[in-house]
N, C-alpha and C positions, 0 to 999 in steps of 0.2 A: 850842269845839274849834278848835284852830289847825292849819292845814296848814303845816308847818314850811318846806318849800321856797319857798312863795310868801308866807307870812305871812297868808294869808286866814283870817278869823275867821268861825265859824258859831255863832250864839247858840242855845243849847239852853234848854228850858223850865227854870224854876228848880226846884231840889230842895226838897222839903218838909222841914220841921224833923225831924231824926232824932237819935237818941241818939249815933251816930257818923257822921262824914262818909262818903259812899259809897266814896271811894278808900281810906280807912283800914279800913273794915269789909269791903272787897273785894266790895262790892255792885255794882261796875262791872267789866266785862271785855270784851276785844276779841273779836268774832266773826271779823272779817277786817280788812283795811286801811281799810275805809270804814264799818264798822258796829260798834257796841258794844251790849251788853246792860246794862241798868240795872235793878236790883231796887229798887223804891220802896215805902215804907210811909207810912201816914198818921201823924199825931202820936201816936195812941193804939195803934198797931200792930194795928189791927183790920182793916186792908186791906193786903194784900201783893200787889204786881203786878210782873210782869216786862215791861219794854218794850224794844223794839229801836229804836235810834236811828241814823239815817243821818247820818253826820258831814259829808257834803257839803251836805245840805239842812237838817239840824236836825229833820226830820220824825220823829215817834215813832209806833211801831206797838205796840199792846197785844198781847202774846203770850199771857199768862195772868194770872188774878187770883183770889185767894181772899179771902173775907171771913168775919168772925165777929161775933156779937152780944155775946159775953162772952169774957173772957180776952184773949189777944193772940196774934199770929202771929209765928213765928220761922222762918227758913229752915235752922236747924241746932239740935241740942239743946244746944249750948254757945254762950253769948253771945260774939260776936266771932269765932267760927270762920268759915271760908269757907262760903258758902251751899251746901247740897246741892241745887243747881238747875243745870240746863244747858239751853241752847237747841241743838237739833240742826237746823242750817240746811238740810241736804240733804233732810230729810224734813219740815221745818216742824213739828217736834214739840218739846215741852218736857218734860224730866224734872224732876219736882217733888217735893220732900220736904214732908210734911204730917203733922200729928197729928190730922187730922180724924176718925179712928176711935179715938182715945184712945192710940194708939201712933205713934211716928215712923216712917213708911213712905214708899216711893217710888211715884209715880204717873206715868203717861205721858199727856200731854195733846196734843190737836191744836191747834196755834197759830192755824190759820185760823179755827176755830170757837170756840176757848177752852174746849172741853169735854174732860173726862177721858175717855180711851179705855179705860184699864184701870188697876187697882191692881196694881203689880208685886210688892210684898211685903206680907205681912199676918201677923198672929199676935201673941202676947203676948211680943214682943221688939221691939227698936228698931234701925233703921238709924242708925249713928253718923256715918260719913264716906263721902261719895261719892268714890271713888278715881279711876275712869276709866270712860269710855263708849267702847266699840268699835263705831263705827257700821257698819263692814263686817260684823262678826259679829253685830251687834245684841244686844250684851250689856252689862251694867253690873257693874262691880267695886266692892264696898263693904265696909265693916266694919260689924259688928253686935254689939250687946250682948244676951246672953240667947238667941241663936239656937242655938249648939252647946253651951252650958253654962248651967246654971241661974243662975250668977252673972252679973248684968248688967254688972259692971265689966269682966269678961274679954271681949276683943274677938276675934271670928272674922272671917276674910276670906272673902267669899262672892261668887258671881256669879249674876245672874238674867237671863234673856232679856227683851228689850224686847217681844217678841211674845207673851208669856205663858208660864208654866211656873213651877215651884218653884225657889227659891234652892238653889244647890249650895255647900256649905261646902268651901272650898279649904284653909284652914289654921285649925285650932282654936286658941283662945287660952287653953286651960285645961291645957296640958301633958299631956293625957290619953294621948297616944302619943309624947311626947317632942318634939313640934314646938315651935319657938320661938314665943313669944308675939307677937301683933301689937301694934304701937305703941298705947299707951293714950291718947296726946294727939292732938288733931286734926292731920291731915296738911296741911302748908302749901300744897303744890301737887302735882298728879299728876306733874309732871316731876321732882320731888325723889325719888320713890320707884320710878318705873317705867322700864324700859328703853324706848328709842324705839319698839320694836315692841309695847309694852304687856305 
């Protein structure tokens, strides 16, 4: 990491061998001016961990980790799409996407303990894209396949509270009542689709 005004360099721990470099796969993002989150995986993608890196010291802090003995772990159902993972620094929580129950769902974890606090979504459907997290309202906006329609290809836009409760479908993706379909490809970045207010 380089501090551009002074040219000061901070060495970070080396990245493990990955299919795509972290910057290309968007497995690195800024939390603020001095910290970044880095999603790391082992070579066989059986360990997926989120670390917080202090850019002034190079010190890493493990926020959350998931492991599997078989198969592999991905942070999104589509290879190369932005991870469905967020660090919430104000509450020291991690919003984590996982297929641990057989379906792609959202979980809320405590970053201090590394433990899951609650499963936010569940059922025989899949969270597709994490769109936005409103930390003031403590809600998550996401797209889902199979939630409001039996066809898993059609995406619905939904919201779920971080503190527990059922998802609420905001826009159906099946034209059932004439609503426009939700985008079917992964969303590049929340700022591309949301007003500043969310």
